[in-house]
N, C-alpha and C positions, 0 to 999 in steps of 0.2 A: 596561334591557338587552334587546336583541332576542333572539328565539329562535335566529336564525342565529349571532349573536355568541356566545351561550352554547354552541352546538354546536361552533363552532370552538375556543372556549376549552377545552371539555371534551376535544377531540381533541389540542389542544396539550399539555394536562396529561398525558393518557395516553401520548402520544408521548415526552414527557420522562421519565416513569416507566420506560418500556420501554427507551429507547435511551440515556439519559444515562450510566448506569454504563459501558456499553461504549464510548460515544463519548469519555468522559473517559479511559479506558484507551488508546484509539487516539490521542487527542491527546497524552497523556503520552509514549507510546513514539514517536509520530511526531515530536514536538518534539525528543526526544533524538536520533532518527536524522538529523535535519537537521544535527547536528554529528558525524556519523559519523567523519570524518577526524580531528577534534580528540579524540574519545573514543578512537579507535584509538591515536593518538600518546600519549595520557596513560596508557592501560592497558598498552601494549606497547612503549613508547619504547625500552627497553634492548634489545629484540629487533630493532626496526626500524632504529634508527640505527647506522650503521657508519662506519668511517674511509674517506673517499674515497681512491681510488688509481687510477693509470693502468693497472695490471695488471688482467687479467680471466681468471678460470678458464673453461674450456669449459662451455657449458650442460649437456652430458652429466654433468659432474662435479656440477653443482648438483642435478640430479634424483637422481643416485646417492646423494649425501649425504642428501638429503631422504627418499628411500625407506628408507634404512637407519635413520635417526633416527625416522621415523614408523611403521616396521614394515609397509609395504605398497607399493602401486604409485603412482607419481607420476601424477596424473590431469590436473592443469593447473598453470600457474604464472603469476604476475603479475610482469611486468618493470616496475620503477619508473621514473619519469622522472628522478629525482635520483640522482647517483652515491653519495650518502651514505645510501642506503636499501637494505635487504635485499630480495632476491627472495622472494616468498611462494609456496610450493609446497603444493598440496593433495594429501594422500596418502590413498588409500582402503585401509583395512585389510581383511584377510580376514574379520574378524568383522562387517563392515558399518560400523564406526566410521570417521570421517573426521578427519584431523588437519591442522592448518596448520603447516608447517615454515618457519622463517625462515632463509635461507641468504645468507651474504656472497658476492655475485657475483664479488668479486675473488679470494677464496681458497677458495670452496666450503665454508667452515666454517659449521656449523649454529649459529645464535645463539639459537634457542629453538623450542619445540614447544608448541602449544596445541590445544584442540579447534577444529575448523574454524570460522572466522569470529570466534571470540572473543566479546567482550562485545557488539559491535554486531550479531552474528548472533543472539544471544539477544534483543536488543531488536527486531530485525526479525521474528523468529518470534512474539514477543509481539504485535507490531503486526498481523501477519496472522492472529493467533489459531491458528497452526499449530504451536505450540511442542511439543506432545506427539507430533506426527508420526503417520504411519499413518492408519488410518481415523478415529481420534478427532480428529486434527489437521484432517483434511478436513472432518469434521462441524462442528467449531468454526469453520473458515474460512467455512462457509456463512453464518454470522452476519454476515459483512462485507456481503453483499448486503442482508440484512434491515435492518441498522443504517443502511446508506446510504439505503435507501428511507424509513425512518422519520425520518432526518435531513431529507430533503426535506419530509416532513410538518411537522416542527418549524419549518423555515424559512418555509414557505408560510403556516402558521397564525399563526406569530409576526408576520410582516409584516402579515397581516390584522388582528391585534389591535392593532398599533401604529398602523395607518393612521388619520389624524385624521378625526373625524366631527362633523357639525353645526358648532357654533361652537368646538369644541375644537381648539386649534392642535396642530401636530406637536411632539412632545417631541424636541428636538435637542440639548439640554444638560441636565445635572441640575438639577432644581428645588430650591430651598431647603427642606430637610426634615430631620427628625431621623433619624439613622442607626439609631435603635432602632425606628423605625416602618416598616411595610410599604411606604409610598410611596417611601422611599429605595431599597429593594431592587427595587421595581417599576421605577423609573426606571433604576437601574443595569442591570437585566436587559434592559430595552427598548433602551437605548442601546448596550450591548455587542452585542446581537443585530443592531441596525441597522448598526453600523459594521464588524462582522466576519462578519455572517451570510453575505455573498456569498463570503467566503473559505472558510467552513465548508462551504457548499453546493458550491463548486468542489472542495474536498478530498474530499467524499463521492462526487461523480460521477466524478472522475478516479481514485479508489481502486477503482472497480468492476472494472477489467480484472484485478485480482488475485483476485477472488472465485471460489470453486470452481465455481459453476454458471453464473451469468450471464457471467463472464469467459471461461470455456471456450467457451460457446456463441457469444459474439460473436467470439471469436478464430477459431472455425471458419467462421462466416459471412463475416467480412471476408476471410479468406485464401482461402476457396473461391470468392468472387466476383471475385477478381482485384484487390480493393481493398487488399490487404495485402502479403504476401511476393511478391517478383518471381519469375518462372519460373526454374527451375534452368537454369544456363548451359551445362550439358554433358548428354550423353545420360543419361537416367534422371532421375527426379524426386527432389526432396528426400526423404530417408528419416527416419523417426522415430527419434530417438536412444534407444538403450538407456540404462538408468539410469546405468551406469558411463561412458557416452560423452556424457552430456548436456553441451552446450557451456556453459562458464561465462562470465558477463558479456555474453551475446549480445543481451540486450534482448528486449522483448515480441514484436517481429515475427519475429526469427530464432531465438528460443529453442526448444529441444526438437527441432530438426532438424539433421541432418548431411548432408554432400555425399559421395556415393560417389566413389571414385577410379577412373579407367579402368585404372590399373596397380597391381600389387601390389608390396610391398616396404616398406622402412622407411628414411626419410630421417633422418639424425641431427638433433638439435635445433639444432645450429649452423647447418645449412642452412636450417632454418625461420626462425631469427632473421635470417639473412642475406637471405632472400627478403623478409621483412617490411621490413627496412631498405632494400632495393633498390626497394620500392614506396612508400617514404616514409610508412610507417605510424608515426605519432607515439607515443611512450611517454607514459603507461603503457598497456600492452596485455596481454591475457590470451591464453595459448596453451593450448588444450585438446588433450591428447595422446590420440589414439584407441587404444582397447584392441583393437578388431577390425581385422583386415587389410582393405585395400580401402576404408578410410575416410580422407577428407582431414583434415588438421589444421585446426582452426578458430581463427583469430587475430582477436581483437576489440579495437578501440581502446576504452579506458575514458575517456569524454569527459563534459563537463559541459553541453554544448549539443546538442540533438537533431540539428541540421543537420550536426554533425561526426561523426555515427555512421558507422562503417565496419567491415566484416568481410571478412577474406581467408580463402579456402579454398585450402590448399596441398597439392599432390600429395605423398604421403609417399614416393614412389619417385624422382621427378625434381626436386622442388623448384619445379616450375612453379606459378604462381598460377592456379587453375582458375576462380576467381570473385573479383571485387572489388565487394562490395555496399555502396553508400553510401545515405544517406538519400534522395537524389534518385531512387532506383529504387523506393522504397516506393510502394504505392498510397495514394490519398487517405485511406482509412480508417485505415491503419496510421500515416500521418503525423500525423493528428489525435490518435490514441490515444497515440503516442509523445511528441508535444508535451505532452499532458496529464500524462503520467507524469513527464517531466523537470521540468515546472513544479511538480507535486505534491511532488517530492523537493527542491525549492528550489534547483536548480542552473541552470535555463535562462536566467535573467536576472541572474545574479550575486548579490551580497550582498543587494540589495533584495528579490529573490525569496525568499531564505531568511528575511528578517525579516518579510515579509508572511505567509508560511506559519506562522512562529512566532507571530505575532499571532493567527492563527486558532486555533492550539492553545491559547494562553493564554486566548483568548476563550471557548473551550468550557468551561474550568474556571470562569471567572467566571460564565458562564451557569448551570452546574450548581450552584454555591454559592449564587448569588442566587435561583435557582428554589427550592432547598431552603429558604432562609430565608423566602421568600414563603409557601411552604406551611406552614412551622412557625408563622408568625404568624397564619395564617388557618385552622389545623387545627381540626377539631371539638373541642369541650370534652372529649368522651369518645368515642373512636372506637367503643366497644362500644355506645353509646346514640345514635349519630349518626342524623340523619334518613335515611330510606330513600333510597338512590341516591347519597349523598354520604359514605359511610363512610371514603373515602380523602381527603375534602376536595375532590373534583372537583365542578365545576358540574353541576347536574342536567341531564338530557337532555330538552330541550323537544320536544314532539310537533309534527307538521305537515309538509306537503310540502316547504317550503323547507329544513327541517332535513335531511330525507331526501335532497334534491337536493344539499345541501352535502356530506353524507357520501359520496354516490355520486360526486360530482365529485372527491373525493380518492381513493376506492378504485379506481374503474375505470381511470383513467390509470396508476396505479401497478401494478395487476394486469397491464396490458399491457406496461409498460416493465420492471418488475422482478417476475416471477412469484412468487418466494419472499416478497418483501415484501407483494405483494397477498394471498398465502395467509395471511400472519400478520395482515394487516388484517382479512380476513374472519373469521379465528379470534377476534380481539378483539371484532369486532362481534357475533358469536354469543354469546360469553361475557358481553358487556355486556348484550345483550338477555335472556339467561337469568337473569342476576343481578337485573335490574330486575323481571322477572316474579316471581322468588322473593321479593324484598323486598316487593312489593305483596301477596303472599299471606300473608306472615308476620303473625300477629296483633299488634296494638298492645300495648305494655307499659304498664300503668296505673301 
C-alpha cells in the first residue's frame, strides 16, 4: 500500500469520524422534509381540510379571526390552491411567539391553532441546526459550512480509494463474500458511495446558501455585483426588512428585503387579493402584511419549479402593482443558486427529483453504518494498548513529500472555497501532528 494511498485513507477515516454524525442527522431531517406536504397533511389534516363552498368571507374577516385566536398581529397568510383547504395565517404575539392559525376562507371560522410551521418547521430547524434560535442557533448553523466542506473531503478521498489500480478491476457490483466479514461491508460502502456519492456531494454544495457565514457572504457578493437581485423598479432602493416585516416565502434572492411605497395609507386585504388575481398570480401564494406604514405588500407565488418564481409588490394605498419580479429578471448567480435550492428540495424535476434526493439521504445512512462496521471489524484489539498513531484504528500517517502534497492539495482549495472548513482542517492537522509527536515521546510499555 503506497504512502499516498494510506494518507488519503487516513483523511477519509478522519473525515468520516468528524462529519458522519452530523451528516446522518442532516440526511434524516432532509429526507423527511422532502415529504413536507404529506407530513403536514398527516399531522394537521383536521385543521387543513374544510368543506368546499361557493361562498367566501372577506379576507379582512380571515385575519381578524386569526388575530383573535392567535392573540397577536396577523403577519402573513397563505392562500391555498384548492377550495377545500384552509387559509394559513401566521400571527405574531406580543411576547415574541408565533402561531399558525387555520381559517376557513368560506366562513372565517378558525379550524385550529398551532405553533408556527408545526411539525415540518421543527424538522426544518433541525436540518439547519438552528432549532435553539438566537446566538446558539446561529453558532450551530455554522456547522453546516464545516460539514459541507468535510463532505467534499469524504467524497474526493472515497473516490480515490475506490479507483482501480494496477490489475485490480473496478468494483461495480457486490462480490461474493460472507456478510460477517469486512470485505462485505467494504464492498457495500464502496458501491453505495459510488452510486449516490454524486447526489451527496450535490446536496452538500447546494445546501451552502443556508449556512450562517459562507451563505451570507455569497449572498452579499452575488447581489452587490448585479448577479443576483434585480434593481428596485421605483425610486429608492430595496430596504432591509425588519424582523416583523420579513417577507414569507420570498426565496433566497428576494428574502430579507421589502419595497418602500411612494404613498402612505392602508389598502384592505381584499384589494391586495384582487390585484394579485388581476395580474394572474397563481395560487398558492403568500401575502406578507407590512407592519410599518409606507411599505408595500409582498405577494409571493409558492411554486415547485424555479422558473415559475414570481413576486408582486403592491402599493398599500392604491392597490397598484409596483413591481412584478420573475425568475427571468434574476442575475445569473441568483439563477444558479435558486436552481440548486429547488433541486436540493426535490421539487424542480418532479417526483424523480424527490426520489433521487431521497436515495442520497438513504445512501448517507448506509455509508455511515457500513463505515462503522468496517471500523468495528478492524479495530485495535485493545484501544488502550494500540500501536502509536492508530489508537482509533486509523491508518498510520506515512512521511514524505508526496503525502504532504496530497494533504495540502485537500486543505488549500477548501481553505479558499470554504474558510470555516479550511480552519477546521488546519485545526485537525495541528492536533494530528501534536498527537503523533506525543505518542513518539511516550515510553514503551514492557
